[in-house]
PAKOL-240562 format. One line per 4 residues: their letters; for each residue x, z, y of N, C-alpha, C. Coordinates in pm, 1 decimal, decimal comma. Layout:
! residues N
A) X/Z/Y/X/Z/Y/X/Z/Y ~ ... .
END
This chain:
! residues 268
MISR) 83,3/0,0/-119,9/0,0/0,0/0,0/86,7/0,0/124,7 ~ 34,3/-63,9/229,8/109,9/-79,0/353,4/137,2/56,0/420,0 ~ 52,0/155,8/391,9/68,1/286,7/454,8/191,2/360,6/402,9 ~ 259,1/303,9/301,6/386,7/361,3/259,6/492,5/345,0/367,8 .
YFAP) 473,1/244,6/454,7/575,7/209,0/552,2/536,4/240,2/696,4 ~ 407,0/251,7/721,4/358,2/276,8/856,9/271,1/401,6/858,1 ~ 254,7/460,1/975,9/160,7/571,2/990,5/21,3/523,4/951,2 ~ -49,4/594,7/865,4/-177,6/546,6/813,6/-286,2/529,7/919,2 .
DLFR) -268,1/589,4/1036,3/-367,6/575,6/1143,9/-315,1/491,6/1259,5 ~ -215,8/405,1/1232,5/-150,0/328,2/1338,6/-247,4/246,4/1421,4 ~ -349,9/188,5/1356,5/-445,6/104,3/1428,1/-585,4/166,1/1432,5 ~ -594,3/295,4/1410,7/-724,9/359,8/1412,2/-789,8/345,6/1550,3 .
GRTV) -917,2/308,9/1550,1/-989,6/290,7/1675,2/-971,1/153,9/1736,6 ~ -891,3/68,9/1672,4/-868,9/-66,1/1723,3/-942,7/-167,7/1637,1 ~ -970,7/-283,8/1696,9/-1043,4/-389,8/1627,5/-953,1/-511,6/1612,1 ~ -950,0/-564,6/1490,2/-867,5/-680,9/1457,7/-958,8/-793,1/1410,3 .
FVTG) -942,5/-910,4/1468,2/-1022,5/-1028,4/1433,3/-929,8/-1129,5/1368,2 ~ -962,5/-1172,1/1245,4/-874,9/-1258,9/1167,2/-946,0/-1390,7/1137,0 ~ -890,5/-1502,4/1185,3/-947,0/-1632,2/1149,3/-886,7/-1676,8/1015,0 ~ -963,1/-1758,5/942,4/-919,6/-1794,2/807,5/-919,5/-1673,4/716,8 .
GGGT) -1008,1/-1578,7/744,1/-1006,2/-1448,4/677,3/-1037,0/-1450,4/529,3 ~ -1091,0/-1562,5/479,1/-1119,1/-1571,3/336,7/-1001,1/-1619,9/255,5 ~ -893,9/-1664,7/322,3/-775,7/-1714,2/252,7/-692,6/-1600,8/196,2 ~ -613,2/-1630,5/95,1/-538,1/-1526,7/24,2/-444,1/-1449,8/116,1 .
INAG) -361,2/-1521,2/191,3/-264,6/-1453,8/277,8/-335,1/-1382,8/393,0 ~ -430,5/-1448,8/456,1/-499,2/-1388,1/570,1/-580,9/-1266,8/528,8 ~ -641,4/-1272,0/410,5/-714,3/-1155,2/361,0/-618,2/-1039,3/336,7 ~ -497,9/-1071,4/289,2/-397,0/-967,4/270,2/-352,9/-905,9/401,9 .
IARA) -339,9/-988,8/504,3/-306,2/-937,9/638,2/-417,7/-846,9/688,3 ~ -541,6/-893,5/673,7/-656,7/-814,5/719,4/-663,2/-680,5/647,4 ~ -639,6/-682,8/517,0/-644,7/-559,0/439,3/-539,8/-458,8/488,6 ~ -422,0/-509,1/521,6/-316,7/-420,4/569,9/-358,6/-351,8/699,5 .
FAEL) -416,7/-427,6/793,1/-464,4/-365,7/917,4/-571,7/-261,2/887,6 ~ -662,2/-293,2/794,3/-767,7/-198,6/758,8/-709,2/-70,8/699,8 ~ -607,9/-84,5/613,8/-546,8/33,1/552,2/-475,8/120,9/655,0 ~ -442,7/60,5/769,9/-380,3/137,9/877,5/-482,8/183,9/979,7 .
GANV) -609,7/179,1/940,3/-715,6/239,3/1020,7/-796,1/145,6/1107,4 ~ -758,6/17,7/1115,0/-828,5/-75,0/1205,0/-966,9/-110,5/1152,8 ~ -1056,6/-139,1/1245,7/-1181,2/-207,7/1213,6/-1149,1/-356,6/1212,5 ~ -1192,5/-426,6/1109,4/-1149,5/-565,1/1090,5/-1268,6/-658,7/1076,3 .
ALSG) -1264,4/-768,3/1152,8/-1362,5/-876,4/1138,9/-1294,6/-994,1/1071,8 ~ -1349,6/-1036,8/958,4/-1299,5/-1153,5/886,2/-1384,0/-1273,4/923,7 ~ -1319,5/-1377,3/974,3/-1392,4/-1495,5/1017,4/-1344,9/-1618,3/941,6 ~ -1436,8/-1708,5/913,6/-1405,7/-1832,2/843,8/-1533,8/-1910,4/823,6 .
RTLS) -1521,5/-2026,1/760,3/-1637,7/-2113,8/746,4/-1729,6/-2075,2/631,2 ~ -1674,4/-2013,5/525,3/-1753,1/-1987,4/404,7/-1787,0/-1839,5/395,0 ~ -1912,5/-1806,6/421,1/-1953,5/-1666,6/427,8/-1931,4/-1595,4/295,0 ~ -1955,1/-1663,5/183,2/-1940,3/-1597,5/53,7/-1796,5/-1551,6/31,0 .
RLED) -1700,1/-1633,6/70,2/-1559,2/-1595,1/55,1/-1525,5/-1477,0/145,6 ~ -1578,7/-1479,0/266,8/-1554,5/-1368,5/358,9/-1613,7/-1238,9/304,8 ~ -1734,2/-1247,7/250,2/-1800,5/-1128,4/197,9/-1726,6/-1072,9/77,4 ~ -1674,4/-1162,2/-7,6/-1596,2/-1116,3/-122,1/-1470,2/-1043,7/-76,2 .
AAAS) -1402,0/-1102,6/22,3/-1280,9/-1039,8/75,3/-1313,4/-906,5/141,2 ~ -1421,8/-903,9/218,2/-1461,8/-781,1/287,4/-1495,8/-670,9/187,9 ~ -1565,6/-707,8/80,1/-1605,0/-608,3/-20,1/-1483,7/-542,3/-83,4 ~ -1376,8/-620,3/-102,2/-1256,1/-565,1/-165,2/-1180,2/-471,2/-73,0 .
MRGH) -1209,4/-475,2/56,6/-1137,1/-392,6/154,1/-1211,4/-265,6/191,7 ~ -1341,4/-264,3/172,3/-1420,8/-150,0/218,1/-1379,7/-24,3/142,9 ~ -1372,4/84,3/218,6/-1330,0/209,6/159,3/-1180,9/231,9/165,2 ~ -1107,5/136,6/222,6/-962,3/149,1/230,7/-914,5/169,5/373,9 .
GGDI) -1002,8/203,8/464,5/-961,7/223,3/603,0/-1079,4/210,7/696,9 ~ -1066,8/124,5/797,0/-1171,2/108,5/896,7/-1290,0/28,7/847,6 ~ -1384,2/4,5/938,6/-1502,9/-74,4/906,3/-1465,6/-221,7/893,6 ~ -1535,0/-292,3/803,7/-1506,2/-433,1/776,2/-1631,8/-515,5/801,9 .
LAVP) -1613,7/-627,2/871,3/-1724,1/-716,1/904,7/-1690,2/-858,2/863,0 ~ -1782,6/-926,0/796,7/-1767,6/-1068,1/764,4/-1853,8/-1146,9/861,4 ~ -1792,2/-1234,8/939,0/-1864,8/-1307,4/1042,6/-1821,3/-1454,2/1041,6 ~ -1909,2/-1545,5/1002,8/-1869,5/-1686,2/989,1/-1845,8/-1755,3/1122,4 .
ADVQ) -1750,8/-1847,9/1123,1/-1722,2/-1932,1/1239,6/-1629,2/-2043,6/1193,9 ~ -1633,8/-2155,6/1264,0/-1543,9/-2268,0/1238,7/-1450,1/-2278,1/1357,5 ~ -1320,1/-2259,9/1334,0/-1225,6/-2259,0/1445,4/-1221,8/-2391,5/1520,2 ~ -1273,3/-2497,9/1459,5/-1276,5/-2627,2/1527,9/-1390,0/-2634,0/1629,9 .
EIET) -1481,1/-2538,3/1625,2/-1596,2/-2535,6/1715,0/-1595,3/-2404,0/1791,1 ~ -1550,7/-2408,4/1916,3/-1527,2/-2285,1/1991,4/-1655,1/-2204,5/2011,2 ~ -1770,0/-2272,4/2014,7/-1895,3/-2200,0/2034,6/-1921,0/-2103,1/1920,0 ~ -1885,1/-2143,1/1797,9/-1907,4/-2052,6/1683,9/-1813,4/-1933,4/1690,6 .
LEEA) -1692,7/-1954,1/1741,2/-1599,8/-1843,0/1759,0/-1648,8/-1747,1/1867,1 ~ -1701,3/-1801,7/1974,6/-1752,3/-1716,2/2081,5/-1864,9/-1627,6/2030,1 ~ -1951,8/-1684,6/1947,8/-2061,6/-1605,6/1890,5/-2007,1/-1500,4/1794,3 ~ -1912,2/-1539,8/1709,7/-1854,4/-1445,3/1613,9/-1785,0/-1329,7/1684,9 .
LAVT) -1716,8/-1358,7/1793,7/-1648,5/-1254,0/1869,3/-1748,5/-1163,4/1941,2 ~ -1859,7/-1220,1/1985,8/-1964,3/-1138,3/2047,5/-2025,1/-1043,3/1945,0 ~ -2049,4/-1094,8/1824,3/-2101,2/-1010,2/1716,0/-2001,5/-899,4/1683,6 ~ -1874,6/-935,3/1679,4/-1769,7/-837,1/1650,0/-1764,8/-728,0/1755,3 .
ERAL) -1773,2/-766,9/1881,2/-1769,2/-666,5/1988,9/-1885,2/-569,1/1976,1 ~ -2003,5/-619,9/1944,8/-2119,7/-531,7/1932,1/-2106,9/-438,7/1811,8 ~ -2048,7/-489,7/1703,7/-2043,8/-411,9/1579,7/-1922,1/-320,0/1570,0 ~ -1808,3/-366,2/1621,0/-1682,8/-294,3/1599,1/-1610,9/-254,4/1726,8 .
GRVD) -1652,9/-309,9/1839,4/-1582,1/-286,9/1964,8/-1497,6/-407,3/2002,9 ~ -1447,3/-406,4/2123,4/-1367,7/-518,9/2172,4/-1241,8/-540,1/2088,2 ~ -1203,6/-665,0/2077,4/-1089,0/-700,9/1994,3/-957,8/-659,4/2061,0 ~ -874,4/-591,0/1984,2/-741,1/-551,3/2029,6/-633,6/-645,2/1976,7 .
VLVC) -654,0/-697,8/1854,3/-556,6/-786,8/1790,8/-630,7/-908,0/1735,9 ~ -585,2/-1025,3/1774,6/-636,0/-1150,2/1718,9/-529,2/-1207,9/1627,3 ~ -565,4/-1232,5/1502,5/-474,9/-1297,8/1408,4/-526,0/-1439,5/1385,6 ~ -450,6/-1538,0/1431,8/-487,8/-1678,4/1414,9/-425,5/-1729,0/1285,5 .
GAAA) -504,8/-1725,1/1178,5/-451,6/-1760,2/1047,8/-513,1/-1882,9/984,9 ~ -620,9/-1935,7/1041,9/-688,5/-2051,1/982,0/-593,3/-2169,5/973,5 ~ -591,1/-2234,3/857,7/-496,4/-2344,8/837,1/-550,6/-2441,9/733,5 ~ -501,5/-2564,1/740,4/-534,1/-2667,2/641,5/-404,6/-2730,8/595,8 .
NFPA) -401,3/-2775,9/471,8/-278,3/-2836,9/420,8/-308,8/-2920,3/297,7 ~ -236,8/-3026,8/283,0/-235,8/-3106,9/160,9/-107,6/-3189,0/164,6 ~ -42,6/-3209,5/50,9/79,6/-3290,4/50,4/45,8/-3439,0/55,5 ~ 115,2/-3513,4/141,3/91,8/-3657,2/151,1/210,6/-3725,9/217,2 .
PAEQ) 260,5/-3835,9/159,2/362,6/-3915,1/228,0/306,0/-3967,4/359,8 ~ 387,4/-3966,7/462,7/338,4/-4005,7/594,9/280,5/-4146,7/595,8 ~ 342,2/-4238,8/517,2/294,1/-4377,1/518,5/161,7/-4394,8/445,2 ~ 121,3/-4292,6/370,6/-6,6/-4299,4/301,0/-112,5/-4209,2/364,1 .
MTAE) -71,4/-4129,7/459,1/-164,2/-4036,5/522,7/-258,9/-4109,2/616,4 ~ -385,3/-4072,1/610,9/-481,3/-4132,8/701,8/-477,9/-4061,9/836,7 ~ -523,1/-4131,4/938,1/-532,4/-4069,7/1070,5/-628,0/-3951,0/1067,0 ~ -733,2/-3961,8/987,2/-829,7/-3851,9/976,7/-766,6/-3730,4/910,2 .
GFRK) -682,5/-3754,0/807,9/-614,5/-3642,8/743,5/-521,1/-3571,1/838,9 ~ -446,0/-3647,8/916,8/-356,4/-3588,4/1016,2/-437,8/-3510,3/1119,5 ~ -543,9/-3572,8/1167,3/-627,6/-3508,0/1269,0/-685,7/-3376,8/1218,8 ~ -727,5/-3374,7/1091,8/-791,9/-3255,3/1035,9/-697,8/-3136,1/1038,6 .
VVSV) -573,5/-3156,6/996,3/-478,0/-3046,1/993,2/-447,9/-2996,8/1135,4 ~ -424,4/-3088,7/1226,2/-398,0/-3049,0/1365,0/-519,9/-2979,4/1425,9 ~ -639,5/-3027,0/1390,0/-762,1/-2968,3/1443,8/-780,0/-2823,7/1397,9 ~ -760,2/-2800,1/1268,7/-778,1/-2664,5/1216,7/-666,7/-2572,3/1265,1 .
DLLG) -542,4/-2616,9/1250,7/-429,1/-2530,0/1281,0/-406,7/-2510,5/1431,1 ~ -388,4/-2619,7/1502,8/-349,8/-2610,5/1643,7/-469,9/-2592,1/1735,7 ~ -565,4/-2683,2/1726,7/-684,9/-2666,8/1810,2/-757,0/-2537,0/1775,1 ~ -761,5/-2505,9/1644,7/-826,4/-2381,7/1602,5/-759,9/-2258,7/1660,2 .
SFNA) -627,9/-2260,7/1669,5/-555,9/-2147,4/1728,6/-587,7/-2134,4/1877,3 ~ -590,1/-2248,4/1948,1/-625,4/-2242,8/2090,9/-768,4/-2192,6/2108,5 ~ -860,9/-2248,0/2029,6/-1000,9/-2207,5/2042,2/-1017,7/-2057,2/2022,0 ~ -951,3/-2003,1/1918,9/-963,1/-1860,1/1892,0/-905,4/-1777,7/2007,0 .
ARAA) -788,8/-1819,7/2056,1/-725,8/-1746,3/2166,2/-811,7/-1753,0/2292,1 ~ -863,1/-1871,9/2320,3/-945,2/-1887,5/2441,6/-1074,5/-1808,5/2431,1 ~ -1137,0/-1811,2/2312,9/-1263,3/-1739,2/2295,2/-1243,6/-1588,1/2301,7 ~ -1127,8/-1540,9/2257,8/-1101,2/-1396,6/2255,3/-1039,4/-1345,5/2385,3 .
FGQL) -1005,9/-1435,3/2477,1/-930,3/-1396,3/2595,6/-995,1/-1280,9/2671,5 ~ -1124,5/-1289,0/2694,8/-1191,3/-1185,5/2773,4/-1177,0/-1047,2/2711,0 ~ -1195,4/-1038,7/2581,0/-1182,9/-910,2/2513,2/-1037,5/-862,9/2510,9 ~ -945,3/-954,6/2485,4/-803,2/-917,5/2482,8/-753,8/-872,9/2619,8 .
KATR) -804,6/-935,3/2724,7/-768,2/-893,8/2860,2/-816,1/-751,2/2886,1 ~ -937,5/-721,5/2839,0/-993,3/-589,0/2861,4/-917,5/-481,1/2784,2 ~ -869,1/-515,8/2664,5/-797,9/-417,2/2581,4/-647,0/-423,1/2598,1 ~ -599,6/-521,4/2675,6/-455,5/-546,8/2686,1/-397,8/-561,6/2544,5 .
GNIV) -465,4/-646,6/2470,6/-433,5/-664,6/2329,9/-326,7/-768,3/2304,9 ~ -321,6/-816,9/2181,8/-219,5/-916,1/2150,2/-266,9/-1012,9/2043,1 ~ -196,6/-1125,6/2035,4/-229,0/-1232,5/1940,8/-111,6/-1251,7/1847,4 ~ -141,7/-1260,0/1717,6/-42,1/-1294,9/1616,7/-82,4/-1430,1/1557,8 .
FVSA) 1,0/-1530,1/1580,1/-23,3/-1662,4/1522,9/50,9/-1669,6/1388,6 ~ -22,0/-1699,0/1281,6/42,1/-1716,4/1151,3/83,6/-1863,1/1141,5 ~ 210,0/-1888,4/1167,0/263,9/-2023,6/1165,0/330,9/-2046,7/1029,6 ~ 442,4/-2115,4/1024,3/516,8/-2139,8/901,2/652,8/-2195,7/939,0 .
TNAI) 746,1/-2192,4/845,3/878,2/-2247,6/874,2/874,0/-2398,8/893,0 ~ 759,8/-2461,9/862,2/740,6/-2604,0/897,1/758,6/-2627,0/1045,9 ~ 740,1/-2522,9/1126,3/753,5/-2535,7/1271,3/896,3/-2563,2/1313,5 ~ 993,7/-2524,6/1230,0/1133,1/-2538,9/1268,1/1211,2/-2630,6/1175,2 .
LPFT) 1152,3/-2667,4/1060,3/1218,4/-2754,7/964,2/1123,1/-2864,8/919,4 ~ 1171,9/-2987,4/901,5/1085,7/-3090,5/843,1/1078,9/-3073,5/692,0 ~ 958,6/-3081,9/637,2/939,1/-3074,1/493,4/876,4/-3204,0/444,1 ~ 921,9/-3251,6/330,1/868,6/-3373,9/271,4/717,7/-3361,6/247,9 .
FQAH) 646,6/-3469,6/279,6/501,1/-3479,1/260,5/423,8/-3378,6/347,7 ~ 489,7/-3328,9/453,3/426,7/-3227,7/538,1/441,9/-3259,8/686,5 ~ 448,1/-3388,5/721,4/466,2/-3425,3/861,6/351,8/-3373,7/947,7 ~ 230,1/-3378,7/895,5/112,7/-3332,9/969,5/116,6/-3182,2/992,0 .
VGAA) 157,3/-3108,3/887,7/164,2/-2962,7/899,2/275,6/-2922,1/994,7 ~ 390,6/-2988,7/985,3/500,7/-2957,5/1075,6/463,0/-2977,4/1221,6 ~ 392,0/-3087,8/1249,3/348,9/-3114,2/1387,0/253,8/-3005,7/1435,3 ~ 161,9/-2964,9/1347,7/63,7/-2862,8/1386,0/130,8/-2727,4/1408,4 .
KAGI) 221,1/-2689,3/1317,4/285,5/-2558,3/1329,5/378,9/-2552,8/1449,3 ~ 451,9/-2662,4/1475,9/536,7/-2664,7/1595,2/450,7/-2652,8/1720,9 ~ 335,0/-2717,2/1718,0/241,8/-2705,9/1830,4/193,5/-2564,1/1849,9 ~ 165,7/-2495,1/1739,8/121,3/-2356,0/1748,4/227,5/-2269,7/1814,3 .
DSLM) 353,3/-2288,6/1774,4/459,3/-2207,2/1833,1/477,3/-2237,4/1982,5 ~ 461,8/-2363,2/2019,8/469,7/-2397,9/2161,8/351,8/-2338,1/2238,2 ~ 233,3/-2346,8/2180,5/115,2/-2285,4/2241,4/136,8/-2135,9/2259,2 ~ 190,1/-2071,8/2156,0/213,8/-1927,8/2162,6/302,6/-1891,5/2280,9 .
RGLA) 410,2/-1966,9/2298,0/501,1/-1936,8/2409,1/435,1/-1961,2/2544,7 ~ 355,1/-2066,3/2552,6/284,2/-2092,8/2677,9/187,6/-1981,6/2713,7 ~ 113,7/-1933,2/2613,4/19,2/-1824,0/2638,6/92,3/-1694,0/2669,5 ~ 205,7/-1671,7/2601,8/284,4/-1551,4/2632,3/328,0/-1551,5/2778,5 .
LEWG) 366,8/-1668,1/2828,0/410,1/-1680,5/2966,8/294,2/-1657,3/3063,5 ~ 180,0/-1719,9/3035,1/67,6/-1714,3/3128,4/-10,9/-1584,1/3120,4 ~ -24,0/-1528,6/3001,0/-112,9/-1413,9/2983,3/-40,3/-1279,7/2984,7 ~ 91,8/-1283,9/2999,7/165,3/-1158,2/3008,8/117,4/-1072,0/3124,5 .
KYGI) 75,9/-1134,5/3233,8/30,9/-1058,1/3350,9/-96,0/-979,7/3321,5 ~ -166,5/-1015,3/3214,3/-286,1/-940,8/3173,4/-254,4/-836,4/3067,3 ~ -126,4/-824,1/3034,1/-87,3/-729,2/2931,0/-105,4/-781,4/2790,4 ~ -134,3/-911,4/2775,8/-156,5/-970,8/2643,9/-24,4/-1023,0/2588,4 .
RCNS) 16,2/-970,0/2474,9/136,0/-1019,7/2407,1/96,9/-1128,4/2307,0 ~ 180,7/-1230,8/2294,7/156,0/-1341,4/2201,7/283,7/-1368,1/2122,2 ~ 274,1/-1362,8/1990,5/388,7/-1387,1/1904,0/344,3/-1464,7/1780,2 ~ 440,4/-1520,3/1708,4/406,2/-1590,0/1584,2/494,5/-1541,6/1471,1 .
VLPG) 439,0/-1546,5/1351,6/511,4/-1512,6/1229,8/523,6/-1639,9/1147,1 ~ 645,6/-1671,1/1102,6/672,3/-1794,2/1028,3/712,5/-1759,4/885,5 ~ 616,5/-1747,4/794,5/653,3/-1720,6/655,5/715,0/-1843,8/590,7 ~ 804,6/-1818,5/496,8/852,2/-1924,0/408,4/762,7/-1927,7/286,0 .
PIEN) 813,3/-1975,3/171,5/731,5/-1977,1/49,9/685,6/-1835,8/12,7 ~ 558,3/-1824,0/-22,1/501,6/-1694,4/-57,5/462,7/-1695,4/-204,9 ~ 509,6/-1596,6/-276,7/490,2/-1587,7/-421,3/341,4/-1581,2/-457,4 ~ 306,1/-1647,4/-567,0/172,1/-1638,5/-626,4/60,6/-1679,7/-529,9 .
TEGL) 82,5/-1788,9/-459,1/-20,7/-1841,0/-370,2/-56,6/-1983,3/-410,9 ~ -179,3/-2019,6/-380,8/-227,5/-2153,4/-414,9/-146,1/-2260,7/-344,1 ~ -106,9/-2233,4/-217,9/-31,8/-2332,9/-141,5/99,0/-2371,3/-208,8 ~ 170,7/-2272,9/-264,3/297,6/-2301,4/-329,9/274,6/-2377,6/-459,9 .
RRLL) 174,1/-2335,3/-535,7/144,9/-2402,6/-662,8/96,4/-2545,2/-642,2 ~ 36,0/-2571,4/-526,9/-12,4/-2705,7/-497,3/103,0/-2802,5/-471,8 ~ 215,1/-2749,1/-426,0/328,3/-2833,6/-390,0/428,4/-2853,0/-503,8 ~ 446,2/-2750,6/-589,4/553,8/-2754,0/-688,6/507,5/-2702,6/-824,5 .
TEED) 577,4/-2746,9/-928,9/554,8/-2693,7/-1062,1/619,5/-2555,5/-1072,7 ~ 586,1/-2480,5/-1177,4/644,4/-2348,7/-1196,9/795,9/-2358,5/-1213,2 ~ 843,1/-2463,7/-1283,4/987,3/-2481,6/-1302,7/1058,0/-2507,1/-1169,9 ~ 996,8/-2590,8/-1085,7/1056,8/-2619,8/-955,6/1055,1/-2497,4/-865,0 .
IAEL) 949,0/-2418,7/-875,0/941,3/-2295,7/-795,5/1055,2/-2201,9/-833,8 ~ 1080,2/-2190,2/-962,8/1188,5/-2103,3/-1009,8/1323,7/-2152,1/-959,3 ~ 1344,9/-2284,4/-958,1/1471,2/-2338,7/-909,9/1487,6/-2317,6/-759,9 ~ 1381,2/-2342,4/-685,0/1387,5/-2323,9/-539,9/1418,1/-2178,7/-504,7 .
RTYV) 1365,7/-2087,1/-583,2/1387,1/-1945,5/-556,2/1535,1/-1909,3/-556,0 ~ 1614,6/-1980,0/-634,6/1758,1/-1949,4/-642,3/1831,2/-1985,1/-513,6 ~ 1768,6/-2063,0/-426,8/1830,5/-2102,9/-300,7/1795,2/-2007,6/-185,4 ~ 1718,2/-1904,1/-214,5/1683,0/-1806,0/-111,6/1790,6/-1697,9/-108,5 .
PLGR) 1857,4/-1675,3/5,6/1965,7/-1576,6/10,4/1927,0/-1438,7/-42,7 ~ 1804,4/-1394,2/-18,1/1763,5/-1263,3/-69,2/1723,3/-1268,5/-215,9 ~ 1720,4/-1388,8/-273,3/1693,5/-1401,6/-415,7/1548,3/-1393,5/-456,0 ~ 1459,1/-1397,0/-360,2/1316,5/-1391,8/-392,8/1235,8/-1456,0/-282,0 .
FGTI) 1114,8/-1499,6/-315,2/1020,9/-1544,9/-213,8/951,1/-1423,2/-152,7 ~ 884,8/-1445,9/-44,0/806,4/-1339,9/16,7/680,2/-1311,1/-63,4 ~ 621,6/-1197,6/-36,5/492,2/-1161,3/-93,7/389,1/-1152,7/18,1 ~ 264,1/-1148,1/-20,3/158,0/-1134,0/79,5/177,4/-1004,2/156,9 .
EDVA) 218,0/-897,9/88,9/240,3/-770,7/157,3/355,1/-780,5/257,3 ~ 458,5/-860,5/224,1/567,4/-881,2/319,9/515,4/-940,0/450,8 ~ 433,3/-1045,5/439,1/379,7/-1111,7/557,6/289,6/-1015,6/634,9 ~ 206,6/-942,0/561,8/116,2/-846,3/626,0/193,9/-739,9/702,7 .
AVCC) 303,0/-692,5/644,6/383,0/-589,0/710,1/443,2/-640,0/840,8 ~ 492,7/-764,0/839,1/549,5/-821,8/961,0/441,3/-836,2/1068,3 ~ 323,2/-880,8/1028,2/213,7/-896,3/1124,7/173,0/-761,8/1183,4 ~ 165,4/-659,1/1099,4/129,1/-526,4/1149,6/235,6/-473,7/1245,2 .
FIAS) 360,9/-495,6/1211,6/468,0/-451,3/1301,1/458,6/-518,8/1436,5 ~ 446,4/-651,6/1436,4/454,1/-724,5/1563,1/330,2/-701,2/1649,4 ~ 219,7/-657,5/1586,1/98,3/-627,2/1661,5/93,2/-482,6/1708,6 ~ 187,4/-402,5/1662,4/182,6/-258,5/1688,6/259,4/-221,0/1814,5 .
PLAS) 241,4/-96,1/1861,5/319,7/-48,5/1976,3/470,0/-47,5/1949,8 ~ 511,3/-52,0/1822,2/653,7/-58,9/1790,0/718,6/-183,2/1849,5 ~ 636,0/-288,4/1870,4/686,6/-415,9/1921,8/634,4/-442,1/2062,6 ~ 614,4/-336,5/2140,3/547,0/-349,6/2269,4/622,3/-435,3/2370,4 .
LLTG) 751,7/-458,0/2348,5/828,8/-541,4/2440,5/841,2/-685,1/2391,3 ~ 787,9/-715,1/2273,0/802,1/-848,3/2215,7/685,8/-937,8/2253,8 ~ 716,3/-1047,2/2319,2/616,4/-1150,0/2344,0/688,8/-1284,1/2353,8 ~ 622,9/-1389,3/2306,8/685,7/-1520,6/2302,4/785,8/-1535,0/2190,0 .
VSLV) 776,4/-1448,3/2088,1/874,0/-1445,6/1979,4/819,7/-1518,4/1856,2 ~ 901,8/-1606,1/1797,6/871,9/-1668,2/1668,4/955,9/-1596,6/1563,7 ~ 893,0/-1515,4/1482,1/964,3/-1431,2/1386,9/962,2/-1495,8/1248,5 ~ 1078,6/-1544,7/1204,8/1089,5/-1610,0/1074,1/1098,4/-1503,5/966,0 .
ADGG) 1009,9/-1513,5/866,2/1006,5/-1417,0/756,5/1012,4/-1494,8/625,2 ~ 1134,8/-1532,5/585,3/1147,9/-1619,7/468,6/1263,1/-1582,4/377,0 ~ 1319,4/-1463,8/395,4/1430,8/-1421,9/310,7/1555,5/-1504,9/329,8 ~ 1559,9/-1583,7/437,5/1673,9/-1669,0/464,8/1663,4/-1807,3/402,3 .
QSFS) 1547,8/-1840,0/344,0/1531,4/-1968,8/275,5/1559,1/-2086,2/368,1 ~ 1523,0/-2074,7/494,4/1541,2/-2185,9/587,2/1687,7/-2213,8/618,8 ~ 1779,2/-2120,0/587,9/1921,4/-2143,7/613,6/1973,4/-2265,8/538,3 ~ 1919,0/-2288,8/420,5/1966,8/-2399,1/337,4/1898,2/-2530,6/370,8 .
GSAM) 1810,1/-2530,4/470,3/1739,4/-2651,8/508,0/1630,4/-2686,3/407,7 ~ 1580,2/-2807,8/418,2/1468,2/-2847,3/333,6/1505,5/-2952,9/230,7 ~ 1634,8/-2984,8/217,2/1675,9/-3091,8/126,0/1642,5/-3061,2/-18,8 ~ 1663,5/-2935,7/-60,1/1634,8/-2899,1/-198,3/1486,7/-2913,4/-229,0 .
LAEL) 1403,5/-2865,1/-139,9/1258,7/-2877,3/-158,6/1216,7/-3022,5/-159,9 ~ 1276,4/-3102,8/-73,8/1243,9/-3246,4/-69,0/1276,5/-3313,1/-202,1 ~ 1393,4/-3280,0/-257,6/1432,5/-3339,8/-384,9/1335,2/-3302,6/-495,7 ~ 1292,6/-3178,2/-498,9/1198,8/-3132,7/-602,0/1063,7/-3200,2/-587,8 .
MMNP) 1018,1/-3217,0/-464,7/885,9/-3276,1/-441,9/884,3/-3425,5/-466,5 ~ 994,2/-3493,7/-436,1/998,1/-3638,9/-451,2/1035,5/-3683,6/-592,3 ~ 1088,1/-3587,8/-671,6/1126,8/-3622,2/-807,7/1063,3/-3523,1/-905,5 ~ 930,1/-3528,1/-919,0/861,3/-3431,1/-1002,9/899,3/-3448,1/-1149,9 .
END
């Protein structure tokens, strides 16, 4: 449990809103905030997934709310945030985690496929930040953008994701610059490969995953709890001076570049 590392009441009385809340990693992030006392709103397009995730978190900390919204449609986010404010209080931490991904060679990728990823990841992050601005200004809160090392390295069959993630990091820095005067901190977390996730299994076979793992300086991939811990840290008063920071959390995997991963993906 995350409370092994942080004070168990670190976020007590605070409200955390998580987009893409039904996803494996984002649900893990949300659970960590809840275990540290936060009231958490899980947002996403599929209510059943949100409710399942919420049910697994109840009784482990603060109050949990499942509230549907599509990050591509800012009006739905505005409504979801209004519901959250009424039920849990104004948002103190916004976690922008909604993302889309599929592997595709650039020459075979459709314009619609490229647009979809950028729409969910980049436009969705802006929409969430813009919709939450009023509440974050009132609480002098902060935003954690869940990006990826695609933002700093090119990955084979991931040109669309790299463009979206780099855009997110640029957006984060722009908002950190503009919204600092309101006391709003904006940072991003860039996970590398995360163990036992659908995204990793979608890209590589188990044998290739094992081989890639040997190229990580720390000798292992990250876990969902690792990512959650970094997000909780950067959103906490422990990081009160950090804004505009892109925090890479990959065990050093990015040091070796993306050539090894490219070889594995192109030669299955």
